[in-house]
C-alpha positions, -999 to +999 in steps of 0.1 A: -001-001-001+012+032-008+003+067+007-008+099-013-016+133-006-043+146-035-039+183-031-071+193-052-102+168-049-118+184-081-130+164-108-092+152-117-083+149-086-113+139-069-115+109-092-078+096-091-077+098-049-112+078-050-100+054-073-069+048-054-086+047-018-106+020-033-076+003-043-065+000-010-040+028-012-038+057+020-050+089+007-056+126+021-078+145+004-071+182+002-101+207-007-120+236+002-155+254+012-187+234+004-167+205-013-145+198+018-176+204+039-193+178+021-164+150+020-160+156+056-197+151+066-206+122+042-176+112+021-167+118-015-192+107-037-176+088-069-201+085-098-192+058-122-212+036-147-214+010-124-232+031-095-219+058-066-185+045-046-189+068-012-151+071-003-142+080+036-107+094+030-093+116+053-098+153+038-082+184+052-077+220+038-045+224+045-013+198+049-005+213+081-021+178+097-007+156+075+015+127+086+044+129+067+064+099+079+050+074+054+067+096+027+037+100+007+036+109-026+018+145-033-003+144-061-008+183-068-044+187-089-055+223-084-059+240-114-029+262-126-039+294-114-039+278-078-006+263-077+010+292-059-012+293-031-008+252-029+030+254-031+029+276-002+011+256+020+030+225+010+067+243+011+058+252+048+047+219+058+060+191+034+098+180+041+121+189+011+125+155-005+089+149-007+080+137-047+053+161-059+034+151-089+014+177-111-016+160-125-028+195-140-030+209-174-005+234-189+032+233-186+039+260-159+034+240-127+066+216-133+089+245-131+073+263-104+074+232-085+110+226-090+117+257-073+108+238-041+108+205-047+136+186-064+115+156-073+093+167-095+072+149-118+046+155-143+013+138-155-004+140-190-039+139-179-064+120-201-094+118-177-123+129-187-144+139-154-169+164-140-172+181-107-202+205-107-215+196-068-203+198-042-191+162-026-191+145-058-170+135-084-180+121-118-157+095-136-166+099-174-150+068-190-156+035-186-143+008-180-111+028-183-114+059-164-080+076-178-048+077-190-021+088-168+014+086-180+040+101-157+079+113-160+104+129-138+108+169-148+124+181-168+130+146-183+136+107-172+121+083-153+131+066-115+121+042-090+091+070-077+078+073-113+073+034-118+060+031-084+034+058-089+024+043-125+022+009-110-001+024-080-022+043-112-027+008-128-040-008-097-064+019-097-077+010-129-059+036-147-037+033-181-001+046-169+031+042-180+066+063-176+080+084-198+113+100-200+098+128-223+068+136-203+068+172-213+063+166-250+035+147-241+019+175-220+030+204-246+007+185-267-020+182-244-016+222-241-027+221-281-056+198-272-069+220-243-066+252-260-085+238-292-114+224-267-119+255-250-133+273-282-158+250-279-167+257-243-162+296-249-174+301-282-194+272-294-208+297-325-172+298-337-158+266-331-157+255-367-138+287-378-119+293-347-107+260-340-082+255-368-067+289-364-061+280-324-046+247-334-023+264-361-008+294-340-003+271-311+017+247-334+036+277-351+042+290-314+060+260-301+080+252-333+092+288-329+101+283-294+119+249-299+099+231-272+091+196-271+063+182-288+047+145-297+029+148-331-006+148-332-004+116-348+011+099-315-012+115-293-045+099-311-025+065-311-020+066-271-053+073-267-064+041-294-099+032-281-091+030-246-114+060-233-149+053-237-175+079-230-203+074-206-235+078-225-253+095-194-225+119-188-225+149-209-207+182-197-183+208-203-143+204-199-124+215-173-123+250-182-162+251-190-169+237-155-149+269-139-169+290-156-203+270-150-196+273-112-193+309-119-157+310-107-142+345-104-107+328-119-099+300-142-067+285-159-072+303-191-039+324-186-023+289-185-040+273-218-049+298-246-029+322-224-001+300-223+003+303-264-005+339-261+028+347-241+049+322-258+042+339-291+048+374-275+080+360-264+090+346-300+072+370-325+044+348-334+009+362-337-015+346-320-050+365-321-071+336-324-059+323-289-057+361-273-095+360-284-102+329-264-082+344-233-101+375-238-134+362-238-131+337-209-114+368-183-144+388-199-167+363-186-158+350-154-153+389-142-193+395-154-201+365-138-184+371-105-200+406-102-234+397-108-231+372-078-254+385-051-237+399-019 
């Protein structure tokens, strides 16, 4: 049995944490607000194609009370714009040799973690899931819940990566170690940016998606970053992920907007492409449009909330 701290028990972290707990691993969930209150009172509800499992794992809003003696692996699953606050908490209480695994979209989290924790790892998250109701997370695929390949940052693999991959497989996920994990995460960045168009500007998706993709590909080529091909990404996914016919919901960015969040991770999705474009002299008007619309919508939604 391994020990894990799931920092961020939303759609992705909640499904990973729940399945690791059900597989017999020791799991502590870090959550906040009403979601944390429901988990503490009633357990975390994992909605799957086979029914609802109630997971009664330890839950907290800070790692201050975590027992670090078993040497748990931290799986960081907050949104990218929340990483700074999570790292401040971890840096205060977690031993410096703690392995921290970034199960997050975007490519800015790993370097931020590496500033504080030498044992930094990345996971390419292919895990359709939902978190729209406090206390509940929804596993969107069955029977394989997701693909979670892992590697050390900035590159390479080691015993920790192999162990985490094995633990994820024991929980039902597809997972292998990859020495070039960031090349896969940059490909996922492109996928996220394209997918966000449908969530944010569905009426313009047919026209805007090819532009967003082309800009992202041009920017990454200009920046000289590692990038696996779209074909290799499709081959890895294969026919492993079968969507539940009874689950239909927005992607992770769309879920943040649906919950009325005043902050989203768009600056680390389309905004990451915009940043790289400005650094390397590549125009990115389509990605700038997505970023601008999301920021405006989030601000408007928050401003309209009562109180």
